[in-house]
NUMARMI-287890 format. One record per atom (N, C-alpha, C, CB): residue in one letter; x, y, z. Coordinates in steps of 0.02 Angstrom, whole numbers, plus 32768, in hexadecimal, padded with zeros to 4 digits. Glycine has a CB too. Layout:
BEGIN
aXYZ ...
//
This chain:
BEGIN
m0A41590AD5D8 m0A7158FFD59F m0A635935D562 m0A6858B1D582 f0A295934D554 f0A17596BD523 f0A2559B8D52F f09D05966D51A l0A1A59C4D570 l0A285A03D581 l0A775A1AD58B l0A025A0CD5BD i0A9959DFD597 i0AE259E4D59D i0AFB59F5D554 i0B02599CD5BA s0AE559CFD521 s0AF459D5D4E3 s0AE15A15D4BF s0ADB59A3D4C7 i0AAC5A37D4D6 i0A9D5A78D4BA i0AC95AB3D4E6 i0A475A84D4BF c0AD25AA7D518 c0B035AD2D53D c0B4B5AD5D519 c0B0B5AB6D587 h0B615A93D514 h0BA65A8BD4EE h0BA05AA8D4AB h0BBC5A3FD4E5 l0B6A5A9CD482 l0B645AC4D443 l0B695B0CD446 l0B275AB7D425 f0B3C5B23D46C f0B3F5B77D479 f0B835B92D492 f0B075B8FD4B6 t0BA95B6DD4B3 t0BF45B84D4CB t0C1D5B7ED497 t0C155B5BD506 q0C145B49D469 q0C405B41D430 q0C335B71D3FD q0C3D5AFFD415 m0BF75B86D3F2 m0BE25BB7D3BF m0BFF5BF8D3DA m0B915BB9D3B4 a0BED5C11D418 a0C0F5C4CD436 a0C565C49D435 a0BFA5C56D479 w0C7C5C1ED43E w0CC85C1BD436 w0CDB5C24D3F2 w0CE65BDAD44E a0CB95C03D3C1 a0CC85C05D374 a0CC55C51D361 a0C8E5BD7D346 q0C945C6AD378 q0C885CB1D35E q0CB65CF0D381 q0C395CC0D36A n0CD05CD8D3B7 n0D0D5D0CD3DF n0D4D5CFAD3B6 n0D1D5CF9D43F a0D5C5CC9D38E a0D8F5CC4D365 a0DA05CF7D333 a0D885C8FD349 n0DCA5D1ED32C n0DDC5D4CD2FD n0E015D3BD2C1 n0DFD5D77D31A i0DF85D56D283 i0E205D49D24B i0E575D72D24E i0E005D4FD20F a0E945D4ED24C a0ED45D80D253 a0EEC5D8BD210 a0F135D62D280 d0ED75D5FD1E1 d0EEA5D6BD199 d0EC75D3CD16A d0F355D63D18F f0EC05D3ED130 f0E9F5D16D107 f0EC95D1BD0B9 f0E505D2FD107 d0EB15CDFD094 d0EC95CD7D052 d0E915CC0D028 d0F045CA7D04E v0E935CD4CFE4 v0E625CC3CFBC v0E735C97CF87 v0E475CF8CFA5 k0E525C62CF7F k0E5D5C29CF4E k0E165C1ACF28 k0E795BE5CF78 e0E1D5BFCCEF0 e0DE45BE0CED1 e0DC25BB0CEF8 e0DF55BC3CE96 n0D7A5BA9CEF7 n0D565B70CF20 n0D6A5B30CEF4 n0CFC5B7BCF28 l0D6E5B00CF2C l0D875AB8CF1D l0D525A9DCEE4 l0D855A84CF67 s0D195AB3CEE0 s0CED5A98CEAF s0CF45AB9CE64 s0CA65AA2CECC q0D145AE9CE65 q0D2E5B10CE22 q0CE55B1ECE06 q0D655ADDCDE5 n0CB65B47CE2C n0C7E5B5DCE13 n0C7A5BA9CE0C n0C4D5B45CE3A g0CBA5BBFCE07 g0CC65C0DCDFA g0CBC5C3BCE35 g0C965C27CDC3 k0CAC5C16CE6C k0CAB5C38CEAD k0CF45C3ACECE k0C765C12CEDE l0D015C64CEFC l0D3E5C70CF1F l0D385C56CF68 l0D4F5CBCCF1D a0D6E5C3DCF7D a0D775C26CFC4 a0D995C4FCFEE a0D985BEACFC8 i0D865C6AD01E i0DAE5C97D053 i0DCA5C6BD08E i0D7B5CD3D075 i0DFE5C64D08C i0E155C35D0C7 i0E3D5C5CD0FC i0E455BF8D0AB a0E205C55D132 a0E455C74D174 a0E7E5C5BD184 a0E225C6FD1AF v0EB55C76D18A v0EFC5C51D197 v0F165C7AD1CF v0F355C51D151 d0F485C54D1F0 d0F655C68D229 d0FAB5C7FD218 d0F635C32D25C s0FD85C8BD247 s10195CB9D23B s10435C87D216 s10425CD9D284 l10365C48D212 l10625C1AD1EE l10435C0CD1A5 l106A5BD5D219 n10195C32D18E n0FE85C28D154 n0FCF5BE7D14B n10045C38D115 k0FC15BCDD181 k0F955B8DD182 k0F4D5B93D196 k0FB35B5BD1B1 t0F215B70D17D t0ED25B77D184 t0EC05B80D1CB t0EAA5B35D167 n0EA15BABD1E6 n0E8C5BB4D22C n0E465B94D233 n0E8C5C02D240 n0E465B55D246 n0E075B2CD244 n0DE25B42D286 n0E175AD7D242 g0DEE5B76D2AB g0DCB5B8CD2E4 g0D9B5BBBD2CE g0DF65BA7D316 i0D9C5BD3D28E i0D6F5C0BD277 i0D2C5BEFD25E i0D915C34D23E q0CF95BF9D285 q0CB85BE1D27F q0C875C1DD284 q0CAA5BABD2B3 g0C4D5C23D255 g0C225C4DD25E g0C275C81D229 g0C275C63D29D s0BFD5CBED22C s0BF95CF1D1FE s0C245D28D20D s0BB95D07D1F7 y0C4B5D3CD1D7 y0C705D7DD1DA y0C675DA0D1A7 y0CB25D79D1E2 k0C6E5DE8D1B2 k0C665E1DD17E k0C9F5E2ED153 k0C555E59D19D f0C9D5E2FD119 f0CCD5E3AD0E8 f0CB65E73D0B7 f0CDB5DF9D0C5 n0CDB5E9FD09E n0CD15ECED070 n0CED5EAFD039 n0CEA5F0FD07F i0CCB5EA5D000 i0CDE5E88CFB9 i0CD55EC0CF80 i0CAD5E46CFA7 n0D095EE1CF75 n0CF85F1DCF43 n0CC75F4DCF5C n0CDC5F04CF01 g0CCD5F56CF97 g0CA95F96CFB7 g0C5D5F74CFC4 g0CA75FE5CF7A f0C505F35CFC6 f0C0A5F21CFD4 f0C135EF1D010 f0BE25EFECF91 q0BE75F03D044 q0BF45ED9D07F q0BD65E8BD079 q0BD35EFED0BD q0BF45E58D087 q0BD55E19D083 q0BE15DF1D0C7 q0BF25DF3D044 d0BB05DCED0DE d0BC35DAFD117 d0BD45D62D102 d0B895DB8D14F l0C135D4CD109 l0C2B5D07D0F2 l0C235CDAD12F l0C795D06D0D8 q0C095CA2D11A q0C005C5ED145 q0C415C37D152 q0BCE5C2CD11F f0C635C3BD184 f0C9F5C17D18A f0C975BD3D1AA f0CCE5C3ED1AE n0CB05B99D188 n0CAC5B5BD1AD n0CED5B39D19C n0C6D5B2FD19C d0D0E5B29D1DF d0D595B0FD1DF d0D825B44D1C5 d0D655ACED1B4 g0D785B83D1CA g0DA55BB9D1A2 g0DA05BC4D16B g0DDE5BB1D19F v0D6F5BADD148 v0D675BB8D0FB v0D1D5BD9D0EB v0D705B6CD0D2 a0D1B5C0DD0C4 a0CD55C26D0AF a0CDA5C2BD05E a0CC05C74D0D5 v0CA05C2AD047 v0C8C5C26CFF9 v0C615C67CFEB v0C5C5BDBCFE6 t0C835C8FCFC3 t0C5B5CC5CFA4 t0C1C5CADCF83 t0C845CE8CF72 a0BEC5CD9CF84 a0BA55CCBCF6C a0BA65CD2CF1D a0B6D5D02CF8F n0BCF5CFFCF00 n0BC35D0ECEB9 n0BFF5CEECE98 n0BBC5D5FCEA8 p0BFC5CD9CE64 p0C2D5CB4CE2E p0C555CF2CE10 p0C005C85CDEC i0C975CDFCDFC i0CB45D10CDE0 i0CAF5CFACD99 i0CF85D1ECDFB e0C9F5D29CD65 e0C9D5D0CCD1F e0CD45D26CCF1 e0C595D1CCCFD s0CF35D62CCFB s0D265D77CCD5 s0D6A5D96CD08 s0D045DAFCCA2 s0D9D5D96CCE6 s0DD15DB1CD0F s0DC55DF8CD2D s0E0E5DB1CCE8 t0DD75E06CD6B t0DC95E3DCD85 t0DF75E4ACDC4 t0D845E3DCD92 f0DF15E93CDD8 f0E185EA9CE21 f0DE75E9DCE4E f0E315EFACE2C v0DFD5E76CE89 v0DC85E7DCEBE v0DEE5E90CF03 v0D9C5E36CEC5 f0DD65EBDCF23 f0DEE5ED0CF65 f0DC65EB0CF9D f0DEC5F1ACF6D f0DEC5E86CFC8 f0DC65E6CD000 f0DDD5E88D03D f0DCA5E24D004 k0DB15E95D070 k0DC25EB8D0A8 k0D975E9FD0E3 k0DBA5F00D09B h0DB75E96D11C h0D9D5E78D151 h0DB15EA9D188 h0DB45E2FD15A k0D7A5EBBD1B4 k0D925EE7D1EC k0D8B5EBAD238 k0D5F5F33D1EA s0DBC5EA7D24B s0DBF5E87D288 s0DBE5EB3D2CC s0DFA5E5FD285 p0DBB5E9CD2FB p0DC15ECAD333 p0E0D5EE4D344 p0DA35EA5D371 h0E3F5EC3D32E h0E7A5ED7D33A h0E995F04D2FC h0EA05E9AD34A k0E8E5EF5D2B7 k0EA05F16D27E k0E775F10D23C k0EDD5F03D273 d0E8C5F32D216 d0E635F28D1D7 d0E8E5F05D1AB d0E495F6AD1B5 i0E765ED4D188 i0E9A5EADD153 i0E7B5EB1D111 i0E9F5E66D165 g0EA85ED0D0E5 g0E885ED5D0A4 g0EBB5EC1D070 g0E6C5F1ED096 k0EA75EA0D03A k0EC95E84D004 k0EB35E8FCFBE k0ECC5E46D00E l0ED65E9CCF8A l0ED25EAFCF55 l0EDF5E6DCF21 l0EFD5EE9CF54 y0EB75E56CEFA y0EC25E1CCED9 y0EAF5E25CE8B y0E995DE5CEFC f0ECB5E0FCE62 f0EB75E09CE17 f0EA95DC7CE0C f0EEC5E1ECDE3 l0E6C5DB0CDF8 l0E535D6ECDEF l0E525D6BCDAA l0E115D5ECE0F r0E755D38CD91 r0E825D29CD48 r0E4A5CE6CD3C r0EDF5D13CD38 v0E195CEFCD14 v0DEF5CBACD03 v0DFD5CA0CCBC v0DA95CCFCD09 t0E0C5C56CCC6 t0E1A5C33CC81 t0DE55BFCCC87 t0E6D5C13CC77 e0DF55BD0CC4E e0DCA5B8BCC49 e0DDB5B61CC84 e0DDA5B5FCC04 k0E185B64CC9E k0E2F5B3ECCD3 k0E125B44CD1A k0E6F5B4BCCD6 g0E015B90CD1E g0DEF5BA5CD60 g0DFC5BEECD6A g0E125B7DCD92 i0E045C01CDAF i0E105C3ECDBE i0E595C3FCDDF i0DD85C58CDE9 t0E835C6FCDCD t0EC75C6ECDF0 t0EC95CB6CE0B t0F095C5ACDBC p0EC85CB5CE53 p0ED35CFACE74 p0F1B5D17CE76 p0EBB5CF7CEBC y0F2E5D51CE66 y0F6A5D64CE72 y0F6A5D9FCEA6 y0F875D73CE34 k0F895D96CED7 k0F895DDBCF0B k0FBB5E05CEF4 k0F995DCDCF5E i0F9C5E49CF06 i0FC45E82CEED i0FD55EA9CF27 i0FA05EADCEB7 s10155EAACF36 s10355ECCCF6C s102A5F11CF6C s10795EC2CF6C g10205F33CFA8 g101E5F77CFB4 g10555FA1CFA1 g10145F81CFF2 m10975F7CCFAB m10CC5FA1CF9B m10D65FA5CF54 m11035F89CFB9 l10C25F6BCF2E l10C15F70CEE0 l109D5FAACEC8 l10A05F34CEBF l10665FBDCEEE l103A5FF5CED5 l105D6034CEDB l0FF75FF9CEFB i108C6036CF05 i10BA607CCF0D i10F36070CEDD i10DD608BCF62 i111B603DCEE6 i115E603BCEC4 i114B6044CE7C i11895FF6CED2 l112B6021CE5B l1117600FCE14 l110F6055CDF5 l10CF5FE0CE0E p10DB6083CE0B p10D660BFCDE9 p110F60F7CDF8 p109360D8CDF9 l112560EBCE31 l11686118CE3C l119F6100CE04 l118A610BCE8F l11A960C2CDFE l11DC60A8CDC7 l11CA60C7CD89 l11DD6058CDBD i118860BFCD72 i116F60DACD2E i11836122CD28 i112060D3CD25 l116C613FCD54 l116D618BCD5A l11C5619FCD58 l114261A4CDAE f11E7617BCD7C f12366187CD72 f12506176CD2E f1261615DCDA4 i12416140CD16 i12536131CCCE i123A6162CCA0 i123A60EFCCB7 a11F86178CCA7 a11E061A8CC79 a11FD61F3CC7F a119761A9CC81 y12186206CCBC y1241623FCCC1 y12786238CCAB y12496255CCF8 k129C6204CCB0 k12DF61F9CC8A k12E361F4CC36 k12FA61B5CCA6 f12A761EDCC25 f12A661E6CBD4 f12826225CBC0 f127C619ECBB4 k126B624ECBE9 k124D6290CBD0 k120C627DCBA8 k128462B9CB9F r11EB6249CBC2 r11B3623CCB9A r117A6231CBD7 r11C161F8CB64 f1171625DCC01 f1142625FCC37 f10FA625CCC23 f114E6299CC5E l10F36288CBF3 l10AE628FCBD9 l1091624CCBAF l10AE62D2CBA9 v10BF6230CB85 v10B061F8CB64 v10A361B8CB9B v10EB61EDCB32 t10C961C3CBC8 t10C26182CBFE t10866190CC24 t11046177CC36 l107461CDCC34 l104061DFCC57 l0FF961D1CC35 l104A6224CC65 a100661D5CBF1 a0FBC61C1CBC2 a0FBD617BCBC2 a0FB761DCCB6A i0FF96153CBC0 i0FED610FCBC0 i0FD460EECBFF i102560F2CBAD l0FF4610CCC3B l0FCC60EDCC77 l0F89610BCC82 l0FF360F4CCBA a0F6C6145CC68 a0F22615ECC6D a0EFE6128CC45 a0F1461ADCC4C v0F156112CC09 v0EF160DECBDE v0EF160A3CBFA v0F0B60D4CB9D a0F27608BCC15 a0F2C604FCC39 a0EF66053CC80 a0F7E6046CC4C y0EF66081CCA5 y0ECA6089CCDC y0E806080CCC5 y0ED560CDCCFC l0E7260B0CC8A l0E2C60AFCC78 l0E156063CC60 l0E2160E7CC3C y0E426045CC3D y0E2C6003CC26 y0E225FD1CC63 y0E615FE6CBF2 l0E4F5FD9CC92 l0E485FB1CCD4 l0E0E5FC2CCFF l0E845FBACCFE n0E025FFECD04 n0DC56019CD22 n0D836006CD05 n0DC8605FCD20 y0D7A600FCCCB y0D3D6002CCAB y0D2E5FB1CC99 y0D3D602DCC6C s0D615F93CC82 s0D5A5F4ACC6B s0D745F19CCA6 s0D875F3ECC26 k0D905F25CCD0 k0DAA5EFECD04 k0D935F09CD50 k0DEE5F08CD00 g0D755F45CD5B g0D5E5F50CD97 g0D955F74CDC6 g0D475F10CDB0 l0DC15F8DCDB0 l0DF65FB4CDE0 l0DE25FEDCDF0 l0E385FBFCDC6 d0DE96004CE2F d0DD46046CE41 d0E056063CE6D d0D916047CE5F v0E0760B4CE61 v0E3C60D5CE84 v0E3260CECEC6 v0E436117CE75 k0DFA60C9CEE4 k0DEF60C7CF3D k0E0F6083CF52 k0D9060C8CF5A q0E05604DCF2B q0E206014CF37 q0E6A600DCF41 q0E0C5FF0CF0B l0E896032CF07 l0ED36033CEFE l0EEC605ECF41 l0EEA605ACEAF i0EC76096CF4A i0EDE60C6CF86 i0EDF609DCFC5 i0EAB6108CF91 e0EA56076CFCF e0E946065D012 e0ECB6024D016 e0E3C6052D01D s0ED85FFBCFE2 s0F0A5FC7CFE5 s0F515FDCCFF3 s0F095FA4CFA8 t0F636018CFDA t0F9E6037CFE5 t0FA26047D02B t0FA66070CFBB i0F6F6067D03E i0F6E6083D08D i0F836044D0B8 i0F1A60A0D0A9 l0F566010D0AB l0F555FD3D0E0 l0F9E5FB8D0D8 l0F175F92D0CE g0FB25FB4D09C g0FFD5F97D091 g10375FBED0B4 g100F5F98D041 l102D600DD0B3 l10596031D0DC l105A6024D125 l104E6071D0D2 k101A6018D13E k1001600CD187 k10235FCED19E k0FAF6003D18D d10295F9AD16F d10435F55D17E d10945F5FD17F d10275F1AD142 l10B15F8FD159 l10F85F9CD156 l11055FB6D19B l110D5FCFD11C i10DF5FEBD1B5 i10F16011D1F0 i10E95FE4D230 i10C56053D1F4 
//
């Protein structure tokens, strides 16, 4: 009986590790300890409870092995202040990358997903408006100051912006 139980356990572990993460969502951990929960979801945006085991994620360029239990993994480090975070998971079928702005308040962490298309349309719209009002240099200076502020105090990086935009375009095509 013991041998059958062990064989069943190994079979179950091998099956769980073969499950692929098709998509994921980011939320605050239920214990509200400043950590994030990464939730594996299916095509209907429901939690995929079949995801078990360790999966590799790149979080702002740092590779981490996240331990999933019933489709949910908790990041190791707490978030202390508002910041931009780029999550990327490389599955055998496709790369999944999402850019979030994490707003930290006394009530907890609120993640806001930033669309790749927004990263293309918003700067183009700003440039169009600047061109129409003949104040391109002033607008460019304001954008540069805003970028420098977000880069140095909130962790926004040009590489993350470009990678998020490219992955957004791949999903569009």
